[in-house]
C-alpha positions in Angstrom: 226.0 224.3 290.0 226.0 222.3 293.2 224.5 219.0 292.2 225.4 216.2 289.9 224.2 216.0 286.3 221.1 213.9 286.0 220.3 211.9 282.9 216.6 212.5 283.4 217.1 216.3 283.7 219.3 216.3 280.6 216.9 214.3 278.5 214.1 216.7 279.5 216.1 219.3 277.6 216.2 217.2 274.4 213.9 215.3 272.2 216.3 212.4 272.0 219.4 211.0 273.7 221.1 211.0 270.4 220.5 214.7 269.9 221.7 215.4 273.4 225.0 213.5 272.8 225.6 215.3 269.5 224.9 218.7 271.0 227.2 218.1 274.0 230.0 216.8 271.7 229.7 219.8 269.4 229.7 222.3 272.3 232.5 220.5 274.0 234.6 220.7 270.9 233.8 224.4 270.6 235.0 224.9 274.2 238.2 223.0 273.4 238.7 225.2 270.4 238.6 228.4 272.6 235.0 229.4 273.0 234.2 230.6 276.5 231.8 228.7 278.7 228.4 230.4 279.0 228.4 230.0 282.8 230.8 229.7 285.7 231.2 225.9 285.4 232.3 223.7 288.3 233.7 221.1 285.9 237.0 221.1 284.0 236.2 218.8 281.2 234.7 220.5 278.1 231.9 217.9 277.5 230.9 218.1 281.2 230.8 221.9 280.9 228.6 221.5 277.8 226.2 219.2 279.6 226.0 221.7 282.5 225.1 224.4 280.0 222.4 222.2 278.5 221.0 221.4 281.9 220.8 225.1 282.7 219.0 225.8 279.5 221.8 227.9 278.0 222.2 225.6 275.0 219.2 224.4 273.0 219.3 220.9 271.7 217.6 220.4 268.4 216.9 217.2 266.4 218.0 217.6 262.8 215.4 217.2 260.1 214.8 213.7 258.8 216.8 212.8 255.7 219.9 214.9 256.3 223.0 212.8 256.6 
């Protein structure tokens, strides 16, 4: 990926910013725990890699159902 992450491009991939943050954090933790990135990432930080995967459409961001805590 040659360009910077754009908040607008990322929020286009998710219904809410909250869901985007949760998905990136979960995926970043999975990468830290040993899961391989789904693409050749240009970043070294796990959450940035996760955000790049979301931006590329490799990770789908879903909003959890209402009422689940």
